[in-house]
C-alpha positions in Angstrom: 24.4 -57.3 -41.1 23.2 -54.3 -43.2 24.6 -50.9 -43.8 23.0 -47.6 -44.6 23.6 -48.1 -48.3 22.3 -51.7 -48.7 19.0 -50.4 -50.0 19.4 -47.8 -52.7 17.6 -44.5 -52.4 14.4 -43.9 -54.3 15.4 -43.2 -58.0 14.0 -39.7 -58.2 15.3 -36.2 -58.1 13.3 -35.3 -54.9 16.4 -35.2 -52.7 17.9 -32.4 -54.9 14.6 -30.6 -55.1 14.2 -30.7 -51.3 17.7 -29.2 -50.9 16.6 -26.2 -53.0 13.3 -25.8 -51.2 15.1 -25.7 -47.8 17.1 -22.7 -49.0 14.0 -20.6 -48.7 13.0 -17.5 -50.6 15.8 -15.1 -49.5 18.1 -18.0 -48.6 20.0 -15.8 -46.2 21.8 -12.5 -46.8 24.9 -13.0 -44.7 28.2 -13.0 -46.7 31.5 -14.8 -46.1 34.9 -14.4 -47.6 36.0 -17.6 -49.4 38.8 -18.3 -51.8 37.6 -19.4 -55.2 40.3 -21.6 -56.7 41.6 -20.6 -60.1 43.0 -23.6 -62.0 45.4 -22.9 -64.9 44.9 -25.3 -67.8 48.0 -24.1 -69.7 50.0 -27.0 -71.1 47.3 -29.4 -70.1 48.7 -32.7 -71.2 52.2 -32.2 -69.7 50.6 -30.8 -66.4 47.6 -33.2 -66.3 48.5 -34.7 -62.9 48.9 -31.3 -61.2 45.8 -29.9 -62.9 43.8 -33.0 -61.8 44.9 -32.5 -58.2 43.8 -28.9 -58.2 40.5 -29.6 -59.8 39.8 -32.5 -57.4 40.6 -30.4 -54.3 38.3 -27.6 -55.4 35.5 -29.9 -56.4 35.5 -31.9 -53.2 35.9 -28.9 -50.9 33.5 -26.3 -52.5 32.3 -27.8 -55.8 33.3 -24.4 -57.4 36.3 -23.2 -59.3 37.5 -21.0 -62.1 39.6 -21.8 -65.2 42.3 -19.8 -66.8 44.5 -20.9 -69.7 41.5 -22.8 -71.1 42.0 -22.0 -74.8 38.7 -20.4 -75.6 39.7 -17.0 -76.9 38.4 -13.6 -76.0 37.3 -13.1 -79.7 35.3 -16.3 -79.6 33.6 -15.3 -76.3 32.9 -11.8 -77.5 31.3 -13.1 -80.7 29.0 -15.4 -78.7 27.9 -12.5 -76.4 27.4 -10.2 -79.4 25.1 -12.9 -80.9 23.2 -13.2 -77.7 22.6 -9.5 -77.3 21.5 -9.3 -80.9 19.0 -12.1 -80.4 17.6 -10.8 -77.2 17.0 -7.4 -78.8 14.6 -9.0 -81.3 10.9 -8.4 -80.7 9.2 -10.8 -78.4 6.8 -11.8 -81.2 9.8 -13.0 -83.2 11.3 -14.9 -80.3 8.0 -16.6 -79.6 8.6 -18.4 -82.9 11.5 -20.2 -81.2 9.6 -21.0 -78.0 11.0 -23.5 -75.6 10.3 -27.2 -76.4 9.0 -28.4 -73.0 11.0 -31.3 -71.7 13.7 -30.9 -74.4 15.5 -27.9 -73.0 15.7 -26.2 -76.4 14.5 -22.8 -77.5 13.5 -19.4 -76.0 11.8 -18.9 -72.6 10.7 -15.7 -70.9 10.3 -15.6 -67.1 9.1 -19.2 -67.0 11.8 -20.7 -64.7 10.4 -20.9 -61.2 13.0 -22.0 -58.7 11.9 -24.4 -55.9 13.8 -22.1 -53.5 11.8 -19.0 -54.3 8.5 -20.0 -55.9 8.7 -17.0 -58.2 10.0 -16.6 -61.7 13.6 -15.7 -62.3 13.8 -12.2 -63.8 15.3 -13.2 -67.1 14.9 -14.6 -70.6 17.1 -17.3 -72.1 17.8 -19.3 -75.2 18.8 -23.0 -75.0 20.8 -24.7 -77.7 20.5 -28.5 -77.4 21.8 -30.0 -80.6 19.3 -32.8 -81.4 16.3 -30.6 -80.8 17.0 -27.4 -82.7 14.8 -27.9 -85.8 12.6 -24.9 -86.3 14.3 -23.0 -83.4 16.9 -20.9 -85.2 16.0 -17.3 -86.0 16.2 -16.4 -89.7 19.5 -15.1 -91.0 17.8 -11.7 -91.7 16.7 -11.5 -88.0 20.0 -12.5 -86.4 22.9 -12.8 -89.0 25.4 -15.4 -88.1 23.6 -16.5 -85.0 23.4 -20.2 -85.7 27.0 -20.6 -86.9 28.5 -18.5 -84.1 26.7 -20.5 -81.4 27.3 -23.9 -82.8 31.0 -23.2 -83.0 31.1 -21.8 -79.5 29.1 -24.7 -78.2 31.6 -27.2 -79.7 34.5 -25.3 -78.0 32.6 -25.5 -74.7 31.9 -29.2 -75.1 35.6 -30.0 -75.8 36.7 -28.1 -72.7 34.1 -29.7 -70.4 35.1 -33.1 -71.5 38.8 -32.3 -70.8 37.9 -31.3 -67.2 35.6 -34.3 -66.8 38.4 -36.6 -67.9 40.4 -35.6 -64.9 37.4 -36.4 -62.6 36.9 -39.7 -64.3 40.4 -40.9 -63.6 40.2 -39.8 -59.9 37.0 -41.8 -59.6 38.7 -44.9 -60.9 36.9 -44.7 -64.3 38.3 -44.7 -67.8 39.6 -41.3 -68.9 36.9 -41.1 -71.6 34.1 -42.4 -69.4 32.1 -39.1 -69.4 33.0 -38.1 -73.0 31.4 -41.4 -74.1 28.2 -40.4 -72.3 28.2 -36.8 -73.6 28.2 -37.6 -77.4 27.3 -34.5 -79.4 26.6 -36.7 -82.5 24.0 -38.8 -80.7 20.3 -38.2 -80.9 20.2 -38.8 -77.2 22.6 -35.8 -76.5 21.3 -33.5 -73.7 24.2 -31.0 -73.1 23.0 -27.4 -73.5 24.4 -24.0 -74.3 22.3 -21.4 -72.6 22.3 -17.7 -73.4 21.0 -15.6 -70.5 19.6 -12.0 -70.3 18.7 -10.7 -66.9 16.5 -7.7 -67.1 17.3 -4.2 -65.9 15.8 -3.6 -62.5 12.8 -1.1 -62.6 13.3 2.1 -60.6 10.4 1.2 -58.2 12.0 -2.2 -57.3 15.5 -1.0 -56.6 16.7 -1.4 -53.0 13.8 -3.5 -51.8 14.7 -5.8 -49.0 12.9 -8.7 -50.7 13.6 -7.7 -54.3 13.0 -10.1 -57.1 15.9 -12.6 -57.6 17.5 -12.6 -61.0 18.0 -16.3 -60.4 17.0 -17.9 -57.1 19.2 -20.2 -55.0 19.7 -23.5 -56.8 22.0 -26.3 -57.7 22.5 -27.3 -61.4 21.1 -30.5 -62.9 24.1 -31.4 -64.9 27.6 -32.9 -64.5 29.6 -29.7 -65.0 28.7 -26.1 -65.7 30.9 -23.6 -67.5 29.8 -20.0 -67.0 31.0 -17.0 -69.0 30.5 -13.5 -67.6 31.2 -10.0 -68.6 33.5 -7.7 -66.6 31.5 -5.6 -64.0 28.2 -7.5 -64.5 28.3 -8.9 -61.0 25.5 -10.7 -59.1 26.7 -14.3 -58.9 26.9 -15.6 -55.3 27.9 -19.1 -54.1 27.2 -21.1 -50.9 29.5 -24.1 -51.0 28.0 -27.6 -50.5 29.6 -28.4 -47.1 28.7 -25.0 -45.8 25.1 -24.7 -47.1 23.7 -24.8 -43.6 25.4 -21.5 -42.8 23.4 -19.6 -45.4 26.4 -17.4 -45.9 27.0 -16.3 -49.5 30.2 -15.3 -51.3 30.0 -12.8 -54.2 32.0 -13.9 -57.2 33.1 -10.8 -59.2 32.4 -11.2 -62.9 35.6 -11.5 -65.0 35.6 -12.0 -68.7 39.0 -13.7 -68.7 37.9 -16.6 -66.4 35.4 -19.4 -66.9 33.5 -20.0 -63.6 32.7 -23.7 -63.1 30.6 -25.8 -60.7 29.8 -29.4 -60.2 26.2 -30.4 -60.9 23.9 -32.9 -59.3 24.4 -35.6 -61.9 28.1 -35.7 -61.2 27.6 -35.5 -57.4 25.4 -38.6 -57.7 27.9 -40.4 -60.0 30.7 -39.7 -57.5 28.8 -41.0 -54.5 28.6 -37.4 -53.1 32.4 -36.9 -53.1 32.2 -34.2 -55.7 30.0 -31.4 -54.4 27.1 -29.7 -56.2 27.0 -26.2 -54.7 24.2 -23.7 -54.2 24.5 -20.5 -56.2 22.2 -17.6 -57.2 22.1 -14.3 -59.1 21.2 -11.6 -56.6 19.5 -8.3 -57.5 22.0 -5.4 -57.6 22.9 -3.6 -54.4 21.3 -0.2 -54.0 24.4 1.6 -55.4 25.1 -1.1 -58.0 24.5 -1.4 -61.7 20.8 -1.9 -62.2 21.1 -2.3 -66.0 20.8 -5.6 -67.9 23.1 -8.5 -67.2 24.2 -11.1 -69.8 25.9 -14.4 -69.2 26.4 -17.7 -71.1 26.4 -21.1 -69.5 27.3 -24.5 -70.9 25.7 -27.5 -69.1 27.4 -30.8 -69.7 24.5 -33.1 -69.2 24.8 -36.9 -69.8 23.0 -38.3 -72.8 19.5 -39.6 -72.3 20.4 -43.3 -72.3 23.3 -42.9 -69.8 22.6 -44.6 -66.5 23.7 -42.6 -63.4 24.6 -44.8 -60.5 26.6 -44.1 -57.4 29.6 -46.5 -56.9 28.6 -47.3 -53.3 24.9 -47.9 -54.1 23.6 -44.9 -52.1 21.4 -43.9 -55.0 19.4 -46.3 -57.2 20.3 -46.1 -60.9 18.4 -43.6 -63.0 18.7 -42.7 -66.6 19.9 -39.2 -67.4 16.7 -38.7 -69.5 14.4 -39.4 -66.5 16.6 -37.4 -64.1 16.6 -34.3 -66.3 12.9 -34.7 -67.1 12.1 -34.5 -63.3 14.3 -31.5 -62.8 13.1 -29.5 -65.8 9.4 -30.3 -64.8 10.0 -28.9 -61.3 11.7 -25.7 -62.6 9.6 -24.6 -65.6 6.1 -23.5 -64.9 5.5 -20.8 -67.6 
């Protein structure tokens, strides 16, 4: 007698890519009110059990939640955003000197990310910090004073927080508490986690209010295990369509708040959990006709397993795949520029 999971699925990322393609170019314009759980991490060790319950519920129901009491200060976040704005204000000729290293997710890119859901470039530029691959990618101190030290410090703070959250999921999945931390080692040459600075461009006058305006970021799921997203008050645009409700194509706007870190489960962790933890669709929509059409900045930390980590579902529904190969497939499908 056989079951549907006796034969593992083909070990590629095609299933995730197909999910994105099915969302379509506009991916629906209907909205739906949904509660986005805010999980308070204050007194983490003494409240670990309650925090784990809250994280698990949010991650299995929507794959999306926000963190308060996380310990990353407003001063640290403000410094990272100031460094990002200084960098993006540099001439393009200067930034081309730190051009994205294809396949390594490190460096600067400009309108080169083409989402499978849209087939058009996202209206943004970004800078990726992936620790083992940064040689030759830092701007000179005279071009962006303090940029390197500020971002390396902020990236380390994000890594520690992400591992704290992932330790809760590890225990609920029946794994050792440090299971994910051991597979996200910032000292390893196989490390793949990335801090990403994002600059979405101001919307040109002629493009404002168009029914099919260019998406700042088309509908997608993330490649990683866990994403931490930092936003600025009032710079809205993020919309989510939770995993179990993706078929409704109804999106929920998430107002940008500087005091909360917005998190979502990524495809790596969804696979690792046997689809119990949900990787949700999200996008950055163009501003509404009466909204703020100026530039938008955000910072994302992607906790991506080290290249040599093997991702395998506990029930065998997916064939094992290394995180290196998994990420290679996803990057290749998303960067065309």
